[in-house]
N, C-alpha and C positions, 0 to 999 in steps of 0.2 A: 651429626647434623642433621636437620631436621628434613625429610623425604620428600620427593618434589611430589607433588597431587597428582593422581592419574586421569590426564583430560584425554577424553573421547569424542570426536567431531567424525558428525555425519553426513557433512558433504566437501568437497573441494574449498579452498577459501584460499584469496590472494596469498601468493608465495611469500609477499613480504608478512603478510600476517604468520603464516605456516612457520616458517623460520622462526620467529619470533618464538610463538610458542615450541617450539619444539626446545628450543633455549632454555625455557623458563619449565617446563612441566617436562611430565613424561605424556610424552602426547601420542596417542592411537590417533594415525589421519586416514583420509579414506583414500581407497589408491583409484576410483574413478569418480566422474563426477554425477553418477545416478543414483536419485533420492534411495533410501535403505527402503524393502520392505518395512510391515509391521512386525516379523519377526525378527530380521535382522536389528530392530530398533529396540526391541525387548533384551535381545542379546546384549546390546551395546551399551546399555544402561544397567546392566546388573554388573556389571562390575568396573566402577569407575569411580573417583571423588566430585567428578566434574563432566557435565555431558552440555555439550554444545551443539544445539539443534539449529535448523534451518525453516525457512515458511512452509517447504515441503514435507517439513516430516510433523506427523498428527501424532501430538505425545498424548496420550488419553489418561482414564482411569490402569484400562488394561497394561499399558506400557509402563506406568508408573508402578503397579505391584509387583513390576517386575525389578524396579532400582535396587540398586544395591544398599545394602544397611550404610555402606561408608558415603553414598551419594551425600556432595554436602551445596553442592549448586547445580541448575539448570542455566547457563550462562546463553541466552540465545542468542544468534546473529540476525539482527534486525530488529524492527521497531515495534511491529504487528504481534500478539500474542494470542490472540482466537485460537490458534491452530495448538495452544497448551491447555491443558485444566490445572490453570493456575489456584484454584481452589482446593483441588484432589491434592498438589504439589504441596500448600500453604497448609493443609492439615496433618501431612506427613511430616513438618518440619522442616521442609526442601524448598530453599529461595530460590525465585527465577526473577533474570532481570533480561532486558531489551536493551538496546542499542538507540534510547534515540537522539531527532535533534540532526546529524550528523547529513540525514538523508534528506532533508527538508529543503532545502535550494533544489538540489538535483531532481528531484519528484514534482516541486513547483516548477519546474524548467520545461519538466516534460509535460503537464500539465496546458503550459500555454502553448509549446509549440500544436498539441492537438487541436489545441484551439482555433490556433490559426492553422496547420494543415485540412482539418476539416471544413471549417466553412470559405475554405480559399479550392478546395477538389483539390489538394496538392498531389495525395497520392494515387487518386483516379487519374488523375492529366498524365503521370507516370505511367502506370499501366497503361494508358490510351497511344501513348507516345510508343515504347517500346512495342505497341501490337500492332502497330502503321497504320494508326486510326488517325494519325495527326495530320491533315492534309493543309494545315496555314492559318494562319488569325482569320477572326471572321468579328464581328459586331457583337453576335450572341453565343458565341462558342464558350463553353465552359466557363458559364456565367455561378458565382458564388456571392459571397454575403461578406460586406465590409465589415471590421469587426469597431473601428471606432465611432465612438456613439452611441452603439450595442451596451446591454447589460447585461452584465454577469452575475448568475444566482450560485453563490459557493454553500455547498451543506458540508459543514461540518468545518468552523471556524476556526483549528488550531494552528498550530504549527506551520503545517503545510499550506491551508486554509489560506494565513495573511500573507501568507509569501508568495501564493499567487496573486492576493489582493493587490500588493504593491507591484508585482510584471504589470499587471491588469489595468491600474492607474497610469500606467507609463503608456500602452498603448490605447488610452483613449475611453478607455471603456468606464461604465457606470457600475458600480458593485454593490450586491445585494448578499445578505446573509441570512442564513436560518442554523442556529445551532440550542442543544439542549439551553444551554444558558446565555446571556447577554454579552456579549464582552465587554472590559470598562468603557469608558466612554472616551476616556484620553487614546484606546488604540483603535476604536471607532472613528474618531474623529483624525487621526494620522492618516488610516486608511482610505476614509472617505466613505465609509461601509454604512449602509440601512440595513439594517436588522428588521426580520420579518418575525414575528412569533410563528404565524402559521403559514408553513410550506407550502399547503398550494395554493395561499394565494399568491405566494413568489414565484409557483412557477409558471403562472399566469402572465408575470409580468416580462420575464428575463429572456433572452436572446440564445444566452447559453448556460448551461447548467453544470457543473465540476462538481464533482464527489469527493467529498477530503472526510469520511468519519468512519468510523470503528464499525466490522461486522460483528454483532450483538443479535441478542434475539429481537430486540426493537428498531432495527435497522434492517433488518432480512425481507427484500420483496420490498423495500418503504420506496422504489418508485417500480412501481407494477402499471396492469394497464389503465386504469381510473385516474395515474399521477400522471403517465403519460400524455391521456386525452385532455387533459387541462394547461399545456404547454401549446405555442404558439406553432405554427406549421413553419416559419422559418428559424425556429428554435434547433440547437444542437447539447447535445449531453457529452461529457468526458468525463472518464472516472479511470484515477490513477489508486484507488483506495484498495476495495475489498469487492471482488465481484459479487457476494452472494447481496449487494444493496440493491443491484438490478436485476430485474424478472427479465432473463435476456428471452426467452420466449417471446414474451411483451414489446419488450422493443427491436425485435427484427421483425416483429408484424407489423407496429406504429411504423419503424423505417419504410417497407414496403409500401405501406397504405399512404404516404407522405404526412404523416400525423407532424413528426419534427423530419428535419431536412435533413439530419447525419448524427454519425457519434465517433467519438475516439475512445477506443478502449486498450486500457492495458492491463488488465484483469479480469478474471473469469468464473462465473456461478461454479462450472466443472472445470476449474483449471486442472491439466494444462489446457483442455480443449472448449474452444468456445460452443453457443451453441450452433449444428450444422447450418438451421437458417442465417446467420450472419454471413458465413464464408462466400456468400456467391455476391455480394448486396455494395455496391460500387461506391453507396453513402455512408460508410463506416470504415475506419482504420484500424486494425486490428493489429497492437504490440505486443510485444510476447512476455511482458512484465518485465521492462526494463527500467520502472520508476529511477530504481537505484544505483542504476549500472551504470557507472562511472568509475574509475579505478579510483580516483581521489574518494569518493562514497564509499567503497567496499574497504579500501585501506583504514579510514577512520574507523567503519563500523567494528571491522577488527579490532584495532584497537581499546575501543570499548567492551568488549568480551573481555582482553587482558585486563584491563583495567576494574574488571568488578570481579575477575578472578582471584586477581592479586590482593582487594580487599578484601574477600573470603579469605585466605589465605592470612592476613595478616590479624583477624579477626575484628572485622571494622564491618559497619553497614554497608553493603554494595550502594554505590549510588546511584543505581539502575534497577531499584528492587520494583516488582510488579505485585502489586496485589489483589484479592479478590474485594468486591465489596462491600465494603465494613469492614474489612482488619485492618489492625494494627501492626508497625514495626516492631519488632524484637533483635534488639543488637545479641549480634553471637558472641558468645561469652569463652 
């Protein structure tokens, strides 16, 4: 009988996923839910056939140099893979997979929730009431901004950006977007979305900016002091993508100075810690990276990890293979 592959998991996963993994493979599960240190990651990857990291694990060239000669797959639990040196893994002949698609709707829900909450000062109002500062309704009390009739700018019109566009249209927002490439006209028309080749020009028009682009060298601090200055004073920023896209120090300064009206953040440049200047600002909502944090999404992410592992075992091409730029697929023999 063919032996089961040894699968090492770096974080606690939903119990249904862990149970299924334990049934199918020789699985080493994490006892607690704290991130592994770099030394622990190096030790874990040194003795397995399949390695299952998450977004909190930095799988760089040094970690990959410790990989077992048996390692046949890095099956990432998550859609983003900027924490993995995919190019080095590919050069070593180690496929990397991810779990796209299944977290799209939940992340778009959170982005829409942040747009609504920050523009209507919902969390700020909750804090004030709990602190005993609510003394009754007043004509000028806690004024925010109307969503309907506003313009939403989407930075990155992939799966999640498009899912947000569908929600935004239902709330009466006029959808605008900036993307590396213009999406097909049929999709554009379905979403009633207007493309802006020039990001700076779009920033000056929109009331809301929602970020949905990956973290790459070209998107690092894409939203910086100069670009914040181009935005309207009654505008808001929402980020459910990657923290590095925003210069947080510049954002905090812009929020303090009233350059923009508010922000709703779910990801951070120095995660898990937001920039300290953001912590005491009433016009910013700080969520703890919960874009895909639903029972349904996390179970489905686990199912995709299992599918990718089974494909590797059966010598099939993994359905969710991630490649470095310019690389091509090679089917396992």
